[in-house]
N, C-alpha and C positions, 0 to 999 in steps of 0.2 A: 787298314789303320788310318788311312787318308780321312776317313769319315769318323771312326770311332774316337781317335785322338788327333786332332789336326796338327800337322807338323809345322815347323817354325816358319817356313815361308808363307803359309796360310795365315799364321798369326800376324805376320808383318802387314798384312792388308790392312788391319785395324789396330795400330801400335799402341793406342790409348785405351782400348778396351781391356776388360779384366778376362782373362783367360784361365788363369790359375791363381790360387791364394799362396800364402807363405809355403815355400818348398821345404822349410826346415821344420815344419810343425806338422806332426802326425795328425792331421784332421781333414775332413772331407765336407763338402757342401752340397746338399741335395737340393736339386731344383726340378720343377714341373712345369712343362709347357702345354699351352693350348686349351686349358680349361677356363672356368669352372664347368663341369658336366654333371648332371645328376647321375647318382649311383657311383660313377667313377670317382669323382673327387671326395665325396663322402667317405668312400672305403679307403682311399689313400689317407685321409685324416685320421681314420680309425687305427691304421697300421703304425703312423707316425706316433699317435697318442699312446698306443701300447708300448712302443719302445722308447718313449720319451724323447722323440727327435723333431727338431724344428727344420723348417724348410722354406725355401722361395718359390712361390708360384708365379710364373710369367703368363698373365692372362690375356686373352682376346677380348677386346671390349665388348663385342656384340654378344659373346657368350655371358659376360657379366650382366648385360641388360636383360637376356633372356633367362638367367638363373641367378638372380639377386641372393636368394636364400643360401645357396652354396657358396657364393662369394663372400657373404657375411660369415659362414661357418669358418671359412679360412682364417679370417681376420680375429674372429673371437677365440680361436685355438692358438693365437700367438704367433702365427706364421707371417711373412712377408709377401708382398705382392709386387709385381713389376709389370710393365707395359710390354704387350707382344702384338701391338697395332690393334685397330679396332675389327679389322676383316682378315687378319692373318695373311698379310700381303707379302709377296716376294719382292724384295726392293728392286731388283734388276728389271722387273717387268712393268715398273709404274715410273712416270715422271717424278722428279723428287718433290714438287709441291703438292702433288696428290699423295704421296707416300707420308709426307710430313703432316699434311692435314689429317690423314687417317691416324696417325699416331697421336696426334694432339686431340682427336675425337676420344680415343680410348682413355686418354689420361684426365679427360674431364670427370670421369668416374673414379679411375684408380688413384689419381693424385700420388704417384710414386716417383722416385727419383732414379728407379733402375728401368733399364730398357733392354730388351732382347730381340734382335731382327729375327722373324720368321724364316726358317731354312738358312740362317746364319750368314746372310748376305745383304749388303746395302751398296747403293751407288755412293761415289765419293763425296757427293754434295750431300747426300741423306746422312752420311756418317758425320761429316764434318759439322753440320747443323745440330744433329742430334747429341753429339757429345758434349755440346756446349750447355745442355739442359738437363742430361741424364748422365748416370754411371752406366755405361754400357757393358753388359755382362754376357760373354760367350760361353765356352765350357771346355774343360780339359778332358772329358770323357762323355761322349754321347752313347747312351746304351743300345740304341736302335730298336728300342721295344715296338715302336711303331710299323716296323717292317714285317710283311707278310712272309718274306723269305726266311725268316728266323723264327724259332720257337723260344719259349721261356728260358729253357736250359741255356741257349745260345747267348740270349740276352744276359743272364746272370754270369756267364762265362766272360762275357765283354767286361763287365765290372771287375771281376776278378783279374782280368789280363791287363787292363790299362790303369787301374786307379793307382795313385801315388799320392804322396804328401801334397796337400792343398789343392786336390783335384775338386773342380766343379762339375759334378755329375748330373747329367740330364736325363730325366724320365718324361714321360707325357701322361697327365691325367685326361685321356681322350678314349673314346669309343675304339678308335683304330688300334690303340696300344693296350686295351683292357685286359686281354687274355695274357699276353707276354708279362705285362705289368704285375698282374695278380700272382704270377708264378715268381717273378724275378725279384721283385721289390722286398719282401720280408726275408727272403734268402740273403739278399744282398746286404740288407741292415744287419742281419745276425753275423753274416761272415765278416763285414767290415769291423764290426765291434770285436769279433774275436781276434782280428789282426791288430788290435789296439788302435783304431781310428776313433777320434772324437768327432761328433757330428756338430757343425757350427753353422750359424746363419749369417747369411751375406750382409 
């Protein structure tokens, strides 16, 4: 559970970040990290369009530069984009000035007020600076679709087990997550709809 749904002490590390939306509203917020990627991102867009769902894509700047067509497809479909740094950097592994410069580079293209740190961590100085310019969005449920230790059914089970009112749910439109994502995403959307959840955009 420490990974799939971060406990309160973890959330206290970044108290002004958004971890969960309104707990009194039966709604969820789908997010996708690490794209855009050919084949995977367009497939996700097709599924979202089929079910009439809008989502937020936290994009890696380098991927946007490599795959501008997929980036444009996300925007044209009416979804939101957020900054996920230019090179998917782990905040703890880089000096703050380097990390912040990398985030700035991604935002030259993305021009977004949303930021999600790769791997969910930042140094304090990184966090303190970024929150002045961005709405930092974390998550209430991470599906772990990227994990080689899980299969698609287990990823789907994570959604069913941990989702609640206001959950920000994280999937990944990446090659690493592709197999699990293609199993779990449509099933999750259908199940969430059956449970009465509305899908909202951040």
